[in-house]
N, C-alpha and C positions, 0 to 999 in steps of 0.2 A: 512391564517392559514393552516398548514400542516395536511392533512388527513392521514388515515391509508394506502392509496394508492397514490403513487406519480409517476409522469411521467417525462420523459427526453429523449433526443436524445444522441446517442454516436457519437461524431464527429471524434474520433480517439481512438484506443487502441493499446498498445504494451506491451511487457514484456521482461525482461532479467532474465534467471534462471541459477543457478549454482548448480549442484548436480551430483553425480556419478550414480544415479538411472536412469533407462530407462524411458523416459517420453512419449514414443509413438509418437503421432501426435504433441505433444507439444515440441518435440526435436528442432523444428525450433527456439524456444526462447532461446536455449543455444547458446549465441553469445557474442562477446566481446563488452564492452561499448565503445562509442565514446566520448572521452574527449579532442578532439583537441582544443576545445574552452577554456580549463582551463590551466592556466600557470603550467608548470612542478613542480614548488615548492609547489603549492597548491595541485596538483594531488597526490603527494607523501603522503600527510597527510590523504587522504581519505581511509576508509576501502573499502573492496570489494563491500559490499552492498551499501555504499554511492556512489560509482562509478556508480553502476547500476542506482540508482535513478537520479543522476545528468545527466547522459547520456540521460535518457528518457525525462527529463525535458528540454532538449536542445532547443526544438522548442516551448516552452510554455512561451516565453517572455511576460511579462506584464499581465499574467493571474493569478487570485487568485489560490492558491494552498491549497488543503486539504491533509495533510500528515497523514496517518492512519496506525498504527502498534500495534500489541499486545504487543511486547516487546521492540521495538526500537533497538538501538545498545546495547543490554543487555550484550554482551560479553565484551565490554569496561568497563561496570560497574563492572563485575566480576573481571576484571584485576585490577581495582582500589581497590576493596575490598581486593584482595590478597596483594596488596602493603600496605594497612592499617594494615592488620594482621601481616605483617612482619616489621611494624614500618618504612616503607620507605616513603620518601616524595612523595606527589602527584603532578603530572604535571598539572598546570592550563589549558594547552592546551588539555590534555586528558579529563579533566572534562568538558570543553566547548563542546567537540564533543560527549559526552556521554549522554547529556540531550535529551529529547524526540523530541524537535523541531530542533535539531542540523542540520540534513541533509537538510531540506527545507531552513533553515536560511543560511547555506553555499551556497546553490544554488542561493539564492537571492543576496548574496554578489558577487558571481562570475559573475552572469548575470545581475546585477544591476536591478533586478526586484523589484519594489517598491509596487507591489500589495499585497493584504492581504494574510497572511499565517495563516492557522489553523493546529494544531497538536493534534490529538486525539488518545487515546489508547482504543482498542476494540478487543474482541475475534474474531469476523468476521469483519476484518478491512475494507474489500472492501465495503460491504453493508453499514456499518456505515459511511464510508467516502463519499459514494454517497449521503446518506441521508443528511449529513452535507452540501454537495455541493448544493443539490437541494434547501435547505433552503436559500441559498444565492441568489437564483433567485428572492426572494422578496426584495433583497437589491440592485437592479439594476445591478446584475451580470448576463449576458447572457450566459457566458461560464466559466467553472471552471475545473481546472486540479485536478484529484484525484489520489494520489499516495499511493498504498497499498504495504507495505514493510514487509519482514519477514527475520529474521536471526535466525537459530536454536540455542538453548541454549547449549553451550558446555563448560564445565569446569570439574574439577576433580570429582565432585559429580554427574554430569548429562551430558550425551552426547547422545542426541536423534537422530541426523542426521547431514548430511553435507549440508543441504539445505539452500540456500540464494537466494532470488528473490525480484524483484520489478515489480509491474504491474501498468501501467499508463492508466487511462481512462479520456478522456476529455469529460465532459458532457455539454450539452447546452439545452436551452429551447426547448421543443417539446414533442411529444406524441408517438414516435416510440417504446419506451420501458417503462415498468412500473414495480414497485416493490410494492407488497402489504404486509403489516405487520399484523400479527395476533398472538395472544398468543398461546404458545405451551402448550395445556391443558393436554397432556399425555406424558410428557418428558420421553424419553428412551435414556439412555447414548449410547447405541449401534447405534442409528440412527443419532447422532449428526454429522454435517458436520465438517470435520477436516480441509479442505482447500477450502474455497469458491472462492479463486482467481483462482485456477486450474479448479474448476468447471465452473467458468465463461468462461475461455479461451476454455475449452473443449466443452462446450455447444454452444458457438458461432461458433466454428470450425465445429461442426456437424449441425449447423443451427437449433437447437432445438427451438420449439415454447415457451416452458416454462420449468422451473425447480425450485427446492426449495433449500434454504440454511437453515439449522435447528440449532438453538441454544437451550440451556436448557430451556429458557423462551419465545423465540420468533421464529416464522417461517417467513422467507422472501421468498415470491413467485415472481420470475422473470417471465416476459411475454414479448415476442416480439410481440407488437401490430400490426406490419405490416404483420405478418404471420397468423392473425386470419381471 
């Protein structure tokens, strides 16, 4: 049974980020995806974000994957909505790659990975993805790949940034890290965590012992148990 505090090890983590903004020490994650293992005809169909995800998953053959994203490939959905409004026919291929589990499913096909795939939608997608992965430890899974993905919403009505990124964390059984969940009893919109993925990358880079990710109703407290 999962308690309000759960433990895990981080076997590996990596990220690919695309934005014009200055990321400081996280600039190292502005890099090109490696898709040499994907046939060119398949590569051309992938969005930029999907390329990031599939590149990161390259070395995760036969691992269960938890794909977690607040919006998924939402801009593909807006493009189809625009076509519907103009009474234009929809492409079945466009629909297939717009659903929430499209990216991990594409990766499974390309890499012939028959392991379990979970796709969840969550505001703080990294923490929720890790929680989902740790729950799989009770299902005879010793190691799980968590992929947290974000693509900024950009259409005629809303353009909030140029940011696209994917963060991969491979979690395994162990007690090197913990996350404790508690209710946010005094929610303050000004204190909410806007990007827990970048917070994770930044705090690990700085070797922080602990930090918090705050949602409107939940506080997620990270702790590096090896530093205590």
